[in-house]
TORPA-4810 file (N, C-alpha, C, O; in nm, 3 decimals):
<nodes>
NODE_1_-0.971_1.737_0.337_-0.857_1.645_0.346_-0.725_1.719_0.324_-0.628_1.697_0.397_M
NODE_2_-0.722_1.807_0.223_-0.599_1.880_0.195_-0.560_1.970_0.311_-0.441_1.993_0.336_L
NODE_3_-0.661_2.021_0.384_-0.631_2.102_0.502_-0.565_2.018_0.610_-0.472_2.064_0.676_Q
NODE_4_-0.613_1.894_0.629_-0.553_1.805_0.727_-0.410_1.771_0.689_-0.322_1.766_0.775_E
NODE_5_-0.386_1.747_0.560_-0.252_1.716_0.512_-0.158_1.833_0.536_-0.042_1.813_0.573_I
NODE_6_-0.207_1.955_0.517_-0.125_2.075_0.535_-0.073_2.084_0.678_0.035_2.139_0.702_A
NODE_7_-0.149_2.032_0.773_-0.110_2.040_0.914_0.007_1.948_0.948_0.077_1.973_1.045_E
NODE_8_0.029_1.842_0.869_0.136_1.747_0.901_0.246_1.745_0.795_0.338_1.664_0.803_I
NODE_9_0.235_1.834_0.696_0.331_1.832_0.585_0.411_1.962_0.580_0.396_2.049_0.665_S
NODE_10_0.496_1.972_0.478_0.570_2.096_0.457_0.492_2.196_0.374_0.544_2.300_0.334_D
NODE_11_0.365_2.163_0.349_0.278_2.254_0.277_0.286_2.245_0.126_0.222_2.323_0.055_G
NODE_12_0.364_2.151_0.075_0.381_2.138_-0.069_0.321_2.007_-0.120_0.312_1.909_-0.045_K
NODE_13_0.281_2.005_-0.246_0.234_1.883_-0.312_0.333_1.850_-0.422_0.370_1.936_-0.501_I
NODE_14_0.375_1.724_-0.427_0.481_1.682_-0.519_0.430_1.586_-0.625_0.349_1.498_-0.598_Y
NODE_15_0.480_1.607_-0.748_0.458_1.512_-0.856_0.581_1.425_-0.871_0.681_1.445_-0.801_G
NODE_16_0.576_1.328_-0.959_0.686_1.232_-0.971_0.815_1.295_-1.022_0.923_1.239_-1.001_V
NODE_17_0.806_1.410_-1.089_0.926_1.474_-1.142_0.984_1.581_-1.049_1.084_1.645_-1.082_N
NODE_18_0.921_1.600_-0.934_0.968_1.700_-0.838_1.076_1.644_-0.748_1.088_1.523_-0.729_D
NODE_19_1.156_1.734_-0.691_1.256_1.697_-0.593_1.198_1.716_-0.453_1.131_1.815_-0.426_M
NODE_20_1.224_1.620_-0.365_1.171_1.627_-0.230_1.279_1.585_-0.130_1.362_1.499_-0.161_V
NODE_21_1.278_1.645_-0.014_1.381_1.617_0.087_1.344_1.491_0.164_1.294_1.497_0.276_K
NODE_22_1.369_1.376_0.102_1.328_1.247_0.160_1.444_1.149_0.174_1.435_1.056_0.255_A
NODE_23_1.552_1.167_0.097_1.664_1.071_0.101_1.734_1.077_0.237_1.759_1.185_0.290_A
NODE_24_1.765_0.959_0.292_1.817_0.952_0.429_1.942_0.866_0.440_1.958_0.792_0.537_C
NODE_25_2.031_0.875_0.340_2.157_0.800_0.344_2.134_0.652_0.365_2.201_0.588_0.447_N
NODE_26_2.038_0.598_0.291_2.007_0.455_0.295_1.967_0.409_0.436_1.993_0.294_0.473_D
NODE_27_1.906_0.497_0.513_1.857_0.465_0.648_1.968_0.412_0.740_1.940_0.337_0.834_C
NODE_28_2.090_0.451_0.714_2.204_0.398_0.790_2.185_0.419_0.941_2.165_0.531_0.988_E
NODE_29_2.191_0.308_1.016_2.181_0.313_1.162_2.042_0.340_1.215_2.027_0.368_1.334_G
NODE_30_1.940_0.331_1.131_1.804_0.364_1.176_1.702_0.269_1.114_1.710_0.237_0.995_C
NODE_31_1.607_0.226_1.196_1.493_0.149_1.143_1.366_0.184_1.222_1.280_0.099_1.243_H
NODE_32_1.358_0.309_1.265_1.243_0.353_1.345_1.110_0.332_1.275_1.010_0.299_1.339_S
NODE_33_1.110_0.351_1.142_0.984_0.339_1.068_0.943_0.193_1.050_0.836_0.165_0.995_C
NODE_34_1.026_0.099_1.095_0.994_-0.044_1.084_0.948_-0.101_1.218_0.934_-0.222_1.232_C
NODE_35_0.925_-0.013_1.314_0.879_-0.056_1.446_0.753_0.021_1.487_0.734_0.137_1.450_E
NODE_36_0.669_-0.047_1.563_0.553_0.020_1.621_0.450_0.069_1.521_0.376_0.163_1.551_G
NODE_37_0.445_0.009_1.405_0.351_0.055_1.302_0.214_-0.010_1.311_0.122_0.025_1.237_M
NODE_38_0.200_-0.105_1.403_0.070_-0.170_1.420_0.021_-0.236_1.292_0.093_-0.315_1.231_G
NODE_39_-0.101_-0.203_1.251_-0.156_-0.262_1.128_-0.162_-0.161_1.014_-0.243_-0.174_0.923_D
NODE_40_-0.075_-0.058_1.020_-0.085_0.052_0.923_-0.010_0.030_0.792_-0.031_0.103_0.696_T
NODE_41_0.079_-0.071_0.787_0.151_-0.096_0.662_0.063_-0.185_0.575_0.081_-0.307_0.568_V
NODE_42_-0.032_-0.122_0.508_-0.130_-0.195_0.429_-0.066_-0.250_0.301_0.028_-0.193_0.246_L
NODE_43_-0.121_-0.362_0.256_-0.074_-0.427_0.134_-0.183_-0.422_0.028_-0.299_-0.454_0.056_L
NODE_44_-0.147_-0.382_-0.092_-0.242_-0.383_-0.202_-0.209_-0.501_-0.294_-0.110_-0.569_-0.270_D
NODE_45_-0.289_-0.526_-0.396_-0.262_-0.641_-0.484_-0.123_-0.639_-0.549_-0.063_-0.744_-0.569_P
NODE_46_-0.072_-0.520_-0.582_0.061_-0.512_-0.642_0.167_-0.557_-0.542_0.261_-0.628_-0.578_Y
NODE_47_0.152_-0.515_-0.416_0.243_-0.560_-0.311_0.240_-0.713_-0.298_0.343_-0.777_-0.282_D
NODE_48_0.118_-0.769_-0.306_0.104_-0.913_-0.291_0.168_-0.987_-0.409_0.228_-1.093_-0.390_M
NODE_49_0.154_-0.933_-0.528_0.219_-0.992_-0.646_0.370_-0.995_-0.626_0.435_-1.096_-0.656_W
NODE_50_0.425_-0.885_-0.576_0.569_-0.879_-0.550_0.612_-0.982_-0.444_0.708_-1.055_-0.464_R
NODE_51_0.539_-0.986_-0.334_0.578_-1.072_-0.223_0.563_-1.220_-0.256_0.653_-1.299_-0.230_L
NODE_52_0.449_-1.257_-0.312_0.429_-1.400_-0.341_0.527_-1.447_-0.448_0.581_-1.557_-0.438_T
NODE_53_0.549_-1.365_-0.550_0.643_-1.404_-0.656_0.787_-1.403_-0.609_0.863_-1.495_-0.639_G
NODE_54_0.825_-1.299_-0.534_0.963_-1.286_-0.490_1.003_-1.384_-0.381_1.118_-1.429_-0.376_G
NODE_55_0.909_-1.416_-0.293_0.939_-1.508_-0.183_0.902_-1.652_-0.215_0.940_-1.744_-0.142_L
NODE_56_0.828_-1.673_-0.323_0.787_-1.808_-0.357_0.687_-1.865_-0.258_0.685_-1.986_-0.234_G
NODE_57_0.604_-1.777_-0.202_0.503_-1.821_-0.105_0.365_-1.781_-0.153_0.348_-1.682_-0.223_K
NODE_58_0.267_-1.860_-0.114_0.129_-1.825_-0.146_0.078_-1.723_-0.043_0.142_-1.699_0.059_S
NODE_59_-0.037_-1.664_-0.072_-0.097_-1.570_0.021_-0.124_-1.639_0.155_-0.102_-1.580_0.261_F
NODE_60_-0.172_-1.760_0.150_-0.202_-1.834_0.273_-0.074_-1.860_0.354_-0.076_-1.853_0.477_E
NODE_61_0.035_-1.889_0.286_0.161_-1.911_0.356_0.211_-1.782_0.422_0.265_-1.786_0.532_E
NODE_62_0.192_-1.669_0.355_0.229_-1.542_0.414_0.143_-1.511_0.536_0.191_-1.455_0.635_L
NODE_63_0.015_-1.547_0.529_-0.075_-1.524_0.642_-0.034_-1.603_0.766_-0.069_-1.567_0.879_L
NODE_64_0.039_-1.709_0.746_0.080_-1.793_0.859_0.185_-1.725_0.947_0.199_-1.761_1.064_A
NODE_65_0.258_-1.628_0.892_0.366_-1.570_0.973_0.393_-1.422_0.947_0.421_-1.348_1.041_A
NODE_66_0.384_-1.378_0.821_0.432_-1.243_0.790_0.323_-1.139_0.762_0.350_-1.019_0.766_E
NODE_67_0.204_-1.185_0.735_0.094_-1.095_0.697_-0.026_-1.125_0.785_-0.046_-1.240_0.825_V
NODE_68_-0.106_-1.025_0.814_-0.229_-1.046_0.888_-0.341_-0.964_0.825_-0.317_-0.877_0.741_E
NODE_69_-0.464_-0.992_0.866_-0.581_-0.923_0.815_-0.645_-0.840_0.925_-0.647_-0.880_1.041_L
NODE_70_-0.697_-0.724_0.886_-0.775_-0.645_0.982_-0.884_-0.571_0.906_-0.879_-0.561_0.783_H
NODE_71_-0.980_-0.520_0.978_-1.092_-0.447_0.917_-1.066_-0.298_0.929_-1.042_-0.246_1.039_V
NODE_72_-1.072_-0.230_0.816_-1.051_-0.084_0.814_-1.166_-0.021_0.737_-1.186_-0.048_0.619_E
NODE_73_-1.242_0.064_0.805_-1.359_0.128_0.743_-1.455_0.025_0.685_-1.518_0.048_0.582_N
NODE_74_-1.466_-0.090_0.752_-1.560_-0.193_0.712_-1.506_-0.292_0.611_-1.572_-0.392_0.582_G
NODE_75_-1.387_-0.268_0.557_-1.330_-0.355_0.454_-1.211_-0.432_0.510_-1.126_-0.376_0.579_V
NODE_76_-1.206_-0.561_0.479_-1.094_-0.645_0.524_-0.973_-0.618_0.435_-0.982_-0.629_0.313_I
NODE_77_-0.862_-0.581_0.497_-0.739_-0.551_0.423_-0.620_-0.619_0.489_-0.617_-0.633_0.611_V
NODE_78_-0.522_-0.662_0.410_-0.401_-0.724_0.467_-0.297_-0.618_0.502_-0.293_-0.510_0.442_P
NODE_79_-0.214_-0.650_0.599_-0.105_-0.561_0.637_0.016_-0.643_0.680_0.004_-0.759_0.718_N
NODE_80_0.133_-0.580_0.673_0.254_-0.646_0.723_0.243_-0.663_0.873_0.191_-0.576_0.943_L
NODE_81_0.291_-0.775_0.922_0.279_-0.805_1.064_0.395_-0.747_1.144_0.510_-0.750_1.099_K
NODE_82_0.365_-0.694_1.261_0.465_-0.651_1.357_0.468_-0.753_1.470_0.365_-0.808_1.507_M
NODE_83_0.587_-0.778_1.526_0.597_-0.880_1.631_0.713_-0.848_1.725_0.795_-0.760_1.699_A
NODE_84_0.717_-0.923_1.836_0.827_-0.910_1.931_0.808_-0.796_2.030_0.707_-0.725_2.026_G
NODE_85_0.906_-0.780_2.119_0.897_-0.680_2.225_0.884_-0.538_2.171_0.811_-0.456_2.227_E
NODE_86_0.954_-0.509_2.064_0.952_-0.374_2.008_0.851_-0.357_1.896_0.850_-0.255_1.827_N
NODE_87_0.766_-0.460_1.878_0.664_-0.451_1.774_0.727_-0.419_1.638_0.686_-0.325_1.569_N
NODE_88_0.828_-0.500_1.603_0.905_-0.477_1.480_0.844_-0.551_1.362_0.778_-0.653_1.379_R
NODE_89_0.866_-0.497_1.243_0.825_-0.566_1.121_0.892_-0.702_1.117_1.011_-0.714_1.146_C
NODE_90_0.818_-0.804_1.081_0.872_-0.940_1.080_0.981_-0.959_0.976_1.056_-1.056_0.981_V
NODE_91_0.992_-0.866_0.881_1.095_-0.878_0.777_1.221_-0.799_0.812_1.313_-0.791_0.731_F
NODE_92_1.226_-0.742_0.932_1.346_-0.671_0.976_1.443_-0.774_1.032_1.408_-0.850_1.122_L
NODE_93_1.566_-0.778_0.978_1.662_-0.879_1.024_1.733_-0.835_1.152_1.708_-0.726_1.203_N
NODE_94_1.821_-0.920_1.203_1.889_-0.892_1.331_1.975_-0.767_1.325_2.000_-0.703_1.427_K
NODE_95_2.021_-0.734_1.206_2.105_-0.615_1.189_2.021_-0.488_1.175_2.075_-0.378_1.157_A
NODE_96_1.889_-0.503_1.184_1.802_-0.388_1.171_1.783_-0.341_1.029_1.754_-0.223_1.005_G
NODE_97_1.799_-0.432_0.934_1.784_-0.398_0.792_1.666_-0.476_0.733_1.632_-0.584_0.782_R
NODE_98_1.607_-0.422_0.629_1.494_-0.487_0.563_1.543_-0.607_0.483_1.630_-0.594_0.397_C
NODE_99_1.488_-0.723_0.512_1.531_-0.846_0.443_1.458_-0.865_0.310_1.490_-0.957_0.234_S
NODE_100_1.362_-0.780_0.281_1.287_-0.791_0.154_1.290_-0.657_0.081_1.192_-0.617_0.019_I
NODE_101_1.403_-0.587_0.088_1.407_-0.450_0.039_1.362_-0.437_-0.106_1.289_-0.344_-0.139_H
NODE_102_1.403_-0.528_-0.192_1.363_-0.519_-0.333_1.215_-0.552_-0.353_1.157_-0.519_-0.456_T
NODE_103_1.154_-0.617_-0.254_1.013_-0.656_-0.263_0.924_-0.572_-0.172_0.803_-0.594_-0.165_L
NODE_104_0.982_-0.475_-0.103_0.909_-0.400_-0.001_0.781_-0.337_-0.057_0.777_-0.297_-0.173_R
NODE_105_0.677_-0.330_0.027_0.548_-0.276_-0.019_0.555_-0.129_-0.057_0.651_-0.059_-0.023_P
NODE_106_0.453_-0.084_-0.127_0.447_0.053_-0.173_0.452_0.155_-0.061_0.514_0.260_-0.077_G
NODE_107_0.386_0.126_0.053_0.387_0.221_0.163_0.525_0.234_0.226_0.559_0.339_0.281_L
NODE_108_0.606_0.129_0.218_0.744_0.138_0.265_0.828_0.220_0.168_0.912_0.300_0.209_C
NODE_109_0.803_0.201_0.039_0.878_0.275_-0.063_0.850_0.424_-0.056_0.941_0.505_-0.076_R
NODE_110_0.727_0.462_-0.030_0.689_0.602_-0.034_0.732_0.679_0.092_0.753_0.800_0.084_V
NODE_111_0.745_0.612_0.204_0.778_0.677_0.331_0.909_0.756_0.320_1.005_0.705_0.263_F
NODE_112_0.916_0.879_0.375_0.820_0.952_0.459_0.718_1.036_0.381_0.659_1.129_0.436_P
NODE_113_0.699_1.005_0.255_0.595_1.074_0.179_0.460_1.008_0.207_0.454_0.893_0.250_L
NODE_114_0.355_1.080_0.182_0.221_1.026_0.188_0.156_1.048_0.053_0.200_1.133_-0.024_G
NODE_115_0.051_0.974_0.024_-0.018_0.986_-0.104_-0.143_1.072_-0.092_-0.211_1.074_0.011_R
NODE_116_-0.172_1.144_-0.201_-0.297_1.218_-0.212_-0.373_1.163_-0.333_-0.319_1.161_-0.444_I
NODE_117_-0.496_1.120_-0.311_-0.581_1.071_-0.420_-0.686_1.178_-0.450_-0.768_1.212_-0.364_Y
NODE_118_-0.682_1.231_-0.571_-0.777_1.336_-0.606_-0.803_1.335_-0.756_-0.710_1.342_-0.837_E
NODE_119_-0.932_1.327_-0.792_-0.973_1.330_-0.933_-0.902_1.224_-1.017_-0.864_1.251_-1.131_D
NODE_120_-0.884_1.106_-0.961_-0.823_0.997_-1.035_-0.672_1.007_-1.048_-0.610_0.928_-1.120_G
NODE_121_-0.612_1.103_-0.980_-0.467_1.120_-0.986_-0.404_1.092_-0.850_-0.470_1.097_-0.746_N
NODE_122_-0.273_1.062_-0.852_-0.198_1.039_-0.730_-0.083_1.138_-0.723_0.000_1.143_-0.814_V
NODE_123_-0.079_1.216_-0.616_0.034_1.305_-0.591_0.086_1.277_-0.450_0.035_1.187_-0.382_T
NODE_124_0.186_1.351_-0.407_0.253_1.318_-0.281_0.275_1.440_-0.194_0.281_1.553_-0.243_Y
NODE_125_0.287_1.416_-0.064_0.324_1.521_0.030_0.429_1.464_0.126_0.434_1.343_0.148_F
NODE_126_0.511_1.550_0.182_0.615_1.510_0.275_0.564_1.522_0.418_0.527_1.630_0.464_L
NODE_127_0.562_1.409_0.489_0.517_1.409_0.628_0.629_1.466_0.716_0.738_1.409_0.724_Q
NODE_128_0.603_1.578_0.780_0.705_1.654_0.850_0.780_1.574_0.958_0.903_1.574_0.960_R
NODE_129_0.707_1.508_1.046_0.769_1.444_1.162_0.781_1.292_1.148_0.811_1.224_1.245_E
NODE_130_0.758_1.239_1.030_0.753_1.093_1.013_0.890_1.027_1.024_0.904_0.926_1.093_A
NODE_131_0.990_1.082_0.956_1.124_1.021_0.954_1.209_1.083_1.064_1.212_1.205_1.081_C
NODE_132_1.281_0.997_1.140_1.364_1.043_1.251_1.497_1.100_1.206_1.565_1.168_1.283_K
NODE_133_1.536_1.074_1.083_1.664_1.123_1.033_1.656_1.275_1.010_1.557_1.326_0.956_K
NODE_134_1.760_1.345_1.051_1.758_1.491_1.043_1.839_1.546_0.927_1.829_1.665_0.894_S
NODE_135_1.918_1.461_0.864_2.006_1.509_0.757_1.962_1.460_0.620_2.045_1.421_0.537_N
NODE_136_1.832_1.463_0.596_1.781_1.416_0.469_1.819_1.510_0.356_1.834_1.631_0.375_R
NODE_137_1.836_1.453_0.237_1.871_1.532_0.119_1.763_1.516_0.013_1.674_1.431_0.026_T
NODE_138_1.770_1.599_-0.090_1.667_1.597_-0.193_1.686_1.481_-0.291_1.799_1.445_-0.325_K
NODE_139_1.576_1.426_-0.335_1.576_1.318_-0.433_1.452_1.334_-0.520_1.349_1.384_-0.473_V
NODE_140_1.461_1.292_-0.643_1.345_1.298_-0.732_1.241_1.196_-0.686_1.275_1.082_-0.655_K
NODE_141_1.116_1.238_-0.681_1.010_1.150_-0.631_1.007_1.017_-0.704_0.995_0.912_-0.641_V
NODE_142_1.019_1.018_-0.836_1.015_0.893_-0.913_1.127_0.799_-0.873_1.108_0.678_-0.868_S
NODE_143_1.245_0.853_-0.845_1.358_0.770_-0.802_1.332_0.714_-0.664_1.364_0.599_-0.636_K
NODE_144_1.274_0.796_-0.578_1.247_0.752_-0.441_1.146_0.637_-0.439_1.158_0.544_-0.359_W
NODE_145_1.046_0.643_-0.526_0.944_0.538_-0.531_0.999_0.405_-0.579_0.949_0.299_-0.541_L
NODE_146_1.103_0.410_-0.663_1.173_0.289_-0.706_1.075_0.183_-0.756_1.080_0.067_-0.715_D
NODE_147_0.988_0.225_-0.846_0.884_0.135_-0.898_0.879_0.146_-1.050_0.862_0.256_-1.103_T
NODE_148_0.892_0.035_-1.122_0.887_0.040_-1.269_0.746_0.068_-1.319_0.648_0.055_-1.245_P
NODE_149_0.737_0.108_-1.445_0.608_0.138_-1.508_0.524_0.229_-1.419_0.409_0.199_-1.386_E
NODE_150_0.584_0.342_-1.382_0.523_0.431_-1.282_0.387_0.485_-1.324_0.298_0.500_-1.241_L
NODE_151_0.371_0.514_-1.454_0.242_0.565_-1.501_0.132_0.460_-1.481_0.023_0.493_-1.436_K
NODE_152_0.162_0.335_-1.517_0.065_0.227_-1.497_0.040_0.204_-1.349_-0.072_0.175_-1.307_K
NODE_153_0.146_0.216_-1.270_0.134_0.197_-1.125_0.040_0.302_-1.065_-0.042_0.269_-0.979_Y
NODE_154_0.052_0.425_-1.109_-0.035_0.530_-1.057_-0.180_0.508_-1.098_-0.271_0.534_-1.020_H
NODE_155_-0.201_0.460_-1.219_-0.338_0.427_-1.263_-0.395_0.317_-1.175_-0.511_0.322_-1.134_C
NODE_156_-0.311_0.216_-1.147_-0.355_0.108_-1.059_-0.389_0.160_-0.920_-0.494_0.125_-0.865_F
NODE_157_-0.302_0.243_-0.862_-0.326_0.298_-0.729_-0.458_0.372_-0.723_-0.536_0.355_-0.629_L
NODE_158_-0.484_0.455_-0.825_-0.608_0.532_-0.828_-0.730_0.440_-0.839_-0.831_0.463_-0.772_A
NODE_159_-0.721_0.338_-0.922_-0.833_0.246_-0.941_-0.856_0.159_-0.817_-0.970_0.133_-0.779_D
NODE_160_-0.748_0.116_-0.755_-0.761_0.035_-0.632_-0.821_0.119_-0.519_-0.905_0.071_-0.443_W
NODE_161_-0.778_0.244_-0.509_-0.832_0.336_-0.408_-0.982_0.357_-0.430_-1.059_0.355_-0.334_H
NODE_162_-1.022_0.376_-0.555_-1.163_0.396_-0.588_-1.245_0.272_-0.555_-1.356_0.281_-0.503_S
NODE_163_-1.189_0.157_-0.584_-1.258_0.031_-0.557_-1.277_0.011_-0.406_-1.384_-0.031_-0.363_L
NODE_164_-1.175_0.042_-0.328_-1.186_0.030_-0.183_-1.292_0.125_-0.128_-1.369_0.088_-0.038_K
NODE_165_-1.296_0.247_-0.181_-1.395_0.343_-0.134_-1.537_0.296_-0.166_-1.628_0.312_-0.085_K
NODE_166_-1.555_0.238_-0.283_-1.687_0.185_-0.320_-1.725_0.070_-0.227_-1.840_0.060_-0.184_A
NODE_167_-1.629_-0.015_-0.196_-1.654_-0.128_-0.105_-1.688_-0.077_0.035_-1.775_-0.133_0.102_A
NODE_168_-1.621_0.028_0.079_-1.649_0.086_0.211_-1.792_0.136_0.220_-1.858_0.120_0.323_E
NODE_169_-1.841_0.196_0.112_-1.978_0.247_0.112_-2.078_0.135_0.134_-2.172_0.150_0.212_Q
NODE_170_-2.056_0.023_0.066_-2.148_-0.091_0.081_-2.134_-0.153_0.219_-2.234_-0.185_0.284_I
NODE_171_-2.008_-0.172_0.264_-1.985_-0.239_0.392_-2.033_-0.157_0.511_-2.061_-0.213_0.617_C
NODE_172_-2.043_-0.027_0.494_-2.088_0.059_0.603_-2.235_0.097_0.591_-2.285_0.180_0.667_N
NODE_173_-2.304_0.035_0.495_-2.446_0.068_0.474_-2.537_-0.004_0.573_-2.657_0.024_0.578_A
NODE_174_-2.481_-0.096_0.651_-2.559_-0.161_0.755_-2.612_-0.298_0.720_-2.674_-0.363_0.805_G
NODE_175_-2.590_-0.345_0.597_-2.638_-0.478_0.559_-2.524_-0.579_0.576_-2.430_-0.581_0.497_E
NODE_176_-2.533_-0.661_0.678_-2.425_-0.753_0.713_-2.393_-0.851_0.601_-2.276_-0.876_0.572_E
NODE_177_-2.496_-0.907_0.537_-2.473_-1.005_0.431_-2.402_-0.942_0.311_-2.314_-1.004_0.252_N
NODE_178_-2.439_-0.819_0.277_-2.374_-0.750_0.165_-2.229_-0.722_0.196_-2.142_-0.739_0.110_S
NODE_179_-2.200_-0.679_0.318_-2.062_-0.651_0.359_-1.978_-0.777_0.355_-1.863_-0.774_0.310_A
NODE_180_-2.034_-0.888_0.400_-1.962_-1.015_0.399_-1.934_-1.060_0.257_-1.824_-1.105_0.226_K
NODE_181_-2.034_-1.047_0.170_-2.018_-1.088_0.030_-1.909_-1.007_-0.038_-1.824_-1.063_-0.107_T
NODE_182_-1.912_-0.876_-0.020_-1.813_-0.788_-0.082_-1.673_-0.819_-0.031_-1.579_-0.829_-0.110_V
NODE_183_-1.660_-0.834_0.099_-1.528_-0.860_0.157_-1.469_-0.992_0.110_-1.351_-0.998_0.074_N
NODE_184_-1.547_-1.097_0.110_-1.497_-1.227_0.066_-1.462_-1.224_-0.082_-1.362_-1.282_-0.125_L
NODE_185_-1.545_-1.157_-0.160_-1.520_-1.147_-0.304_-1.388_-1.077_-0.332_-1.305_-1.129_-0.407_F
NODE_186_-1.366_-0.961_-0.272_-1.244_-0.885_-0.297_-1.120_-0.956_-0.243_-1.015_-0.957_-0.308_L
NODE_187_-1.132_-1.016_-0.126_-1.019_-1.087_-0.066_-0.978_-1.206_-0.152_-0.859_-1.229_-0.175_L
NODE_188_-1.077_-1.281_-0.198_-1.047_-1.398_-0.281_-0.994_-1.360_-0.419_-0.899_-1.421_-0.469_N
NODE_189_-1.056_-1.259_-0.480_-1.021_-1.222_-0.617_-0.884_-1.153_-0.626_-0.806_-1.182_-0.716_L
NODE_190_-0.855_-1.063_-0.533_-0.734_-0.982_-0.546_-0.618_-1.026_-0.458_-0.506_-0.978_-0.476_F
NODE_191_-0.642_-1.116_-0.363_-0.533_-1.159_-0.276_-0.514_-1.311_-0.271_-0.402_-1.360_-0.289_F
NODE_192_-0.621_-1.384_-0.246_-0.606_-1.530_-0.233_-0.580_-1.598_-0.367_-0.503_-1.694_-0.374_R
NODE_193_-0.642_-1.549_-0.472_-0.620_-1.606_-0.604_-0.476_-1.579_-0.647_-0.435_-1.463_-0.652_K
NODE_194_-0.398_-1.683_-0.677_-0.256_-1.665_-0.709_-0.232_-1.577_-0.831_-0.309_-1.577_-0.927_P
NODE_195_-0.124_-1.501_-0.824_-0.077_-1.422_-0.939_0.036_-1.498_-1.006_0.111_-1.572_-0.941_Y
NODE_196_0.048_-1.479_-1.135_0.160_-1.538_-1.208_0.278_-1.444_-1.198_0.273_-1.331_-1.247_E
NODE_197_0.386_-1.490_-1.135_0.501_-1.405_-1.108_0.566_-1.352_-1.235_0.618_-1.241_-1.237_A
NODE_198_0.563_-1.432_-1.341_0.631_-1.393_-1.465_0.542_-1.311_-1.559_0.589_-1.259_-1.660_E
NODE_199_0.415_-1.299_-1.525_0.323_-1.224_-1.609_0.306_-1.083_-1.556_0.305_-1.062_-1.435_K
NODE_200_0.292_-0.986_-1.645_0.276_-0.847_-1.605_0.161_-0.831_-1.505_0.050_-0.878_-1.529_N
NODE_201_0.189_-0.766_-1.393_0.088_-0.752_-1.289_-0.034_-0.675_-1.337_-0.147_-0.716_-1.313_F
NODE_202_-0.011_-0.564_-1.407_-0.121_-0.476_-1.443_-0.221_-0.545_-1.536_-0.341_-0.522_-1.527_F
NODE_203_-0.170_-0.630_-1.625_-0.259_-0.709_-1.710_-0.347_-0.799_-1.624_-0.467_-0.810_-1.648_E
NODE_204_-0.288_-0.863_-1.523_-0.363_-0.954_-1.436_-0.466_-0.878_-1.352_-0.579_-0.924_-1.334_Q
NODE_205_-0.426_-0.763_-1.303_-0.517_-0.683_-1.219_-0.640_-0.640_-1.297_-0.753_-0.653_-1.250_F
NODE_206_-0.617_-0.587_-1.418_-0.731_-0.536_-1.495_-0.817_-0.647_-1.555_-0.933_-0.624_-1.589_Y
NODE_207_-0.761_-0.767_-1.568_-0.843_-0.882_-1.604_-0.939_-0.914_-1.490_-1.056_-0.946_-1.511_E
NODE_208_-0.887_-0.904_-1.369_-0.970_-0.935_-1.252_-1.073_-0.826_-1.223_-1.185_-0.855_-1.182_R
NODE_209_-1.034_-0.702_-1.245_-1.124_-0.593_-1.209_-1.251_-0.594_-1.296_-1.353_-0.535_-1.259_I
NODE_210_-1.243_-0.660_-1.412_-1.362_-0.672_-1.496_-1.473_-0.748_-1.424_-1.591_-0.731_-1.455_Q
NODE_211_-1.433_-0.833_-1.328_-1.531_-0.915_-1.256_-1.599_-0.838_-1.142_-1.698_-0.885_-1.086_Q
NODE_212_-1.545_-0.721_-1.108_-1.596_-0.647_-0.994_-1.740_-0.600_-1.015_-1.818_-0.594_-0.920_V
NODE_213_-1.775_-0.569_-1.137_-1.910_-0.520_-1.166_-2.018_-0.617_-1.122_-2.132_-0.576_-1.098_E
NODE_214_-1.985_-0.746_-1.111_-2.085_-0.844_-1.070_-2.126_-0.825_-0.923_-2.237_-0.863_-0.884_T
NODE_215_-2.037_-0.768_-0.843_-2.064_-0.748_-0.701_-2.083_-0.601_-0.666_-2.160_-0.566_-0.577_V
NODE_216_-2.010_-0.515_-0.738_-2.021_-0.370_-0.715_-2.065_-0.303_-0.846_-1.986_-0.229_-0.906_L
NODE_217_-2.187_-0.326_-0.890_-2.232_-0.269_-1.018_-2.225_-0.117_-1.019_-2.274_-0.050_-0.928_P
NODE_218_-2.162_-0.064_-1.125_-2.152_0.081_-1.139_-2.068_0.148_-1.032_-2.091_0.264_-0.999_G
NODE_219_-1.971_0.075_-0.978_-1.896_0.130_-0.863_-1.821_0.258_-0.898_-1.806_0.344_-0.812_Y
NODE_220_-1.774_0.271_-1.020_-1.703_0.394_-1.058_-1.796_0.515_-1.057_-1.759_0.623_-1.011_R
NODE_221_-1.917_0.497_-1.108_-2.011_0.608_-1.118_-2.063_0.653_-0.982_-2.108_0.767_-0.966_E
NODE_222_-2.056_0.563_-0.882_-2.111_0.596_-0.751_-2.013_0.668_-0.660_-2.048_0.704_-0.548_N
NODE_223_-1.890_0.691_-0.707_-1.790_0.753_-0.622_-1.805_0.905_-0.623_-1.729_0.975_-0.557_L
</nodes>
C-alpha cells in the first residue's frame, strides 16, 4: 500500500504537527474538488453526527436529497451526493462555495491530503495531482484538518477503519445472509440511529461500538 501511495504523493508521510503544502487561499475561484467525485466522498459516523446536528435533519431526511448509499468492498456506506450537469456536490451553492463548510465531512477537510491507516495509527500524505491550485502554501496538518479533539478523532478513525475491514471480510466470505445481517446492523447502529447533537460524539460512538461484538465477535483480533 505504501508503495502505491508513493506513486501519487510527494513521497513524504505527515503527522499532525508537520507542515504540508496544502493551503490554497481559501479555494478562491475554484471548486474543482466539489465536482465529478461520484460516490467517493464517503461519510463516517462522525460526519453524520455533524450533518444531522448542524442541519437539523435526520439520516433519512438527508437520504432524500443530499446523501446516498452504495456498496464498497461488500459493505454499504453512505456518501455525499453529486448531481446536475457537472455532477456537483449538492451542497455547493450558486457561487461555487460550500454551503456547509463548518459541517463538511472529514474527507473534504483532509483534501488534498490522503489518510494512511497503519498499526492503529493515522498519518497523512499529499496527493500530488489532486488539487488544481498551483500556488499552495504550507500549513500545519492539525490546522488544515480543522477538527477539535484531534487525538480522540484519530482513535475514532482508526477504530472505524478496523471495523469496516472486519465487516468487509464477513461480507466477502460468500454467505449472503451474513453479509445482509452485518450491513443492516452497522447501517442502523451507526447511521440510522439518531445522535444527540449536544452530547459528545466520541462517547456516543464508543457506547455503540460495545454492541458490535454481538455481530462481529472478536473483530479486533481477526484483523
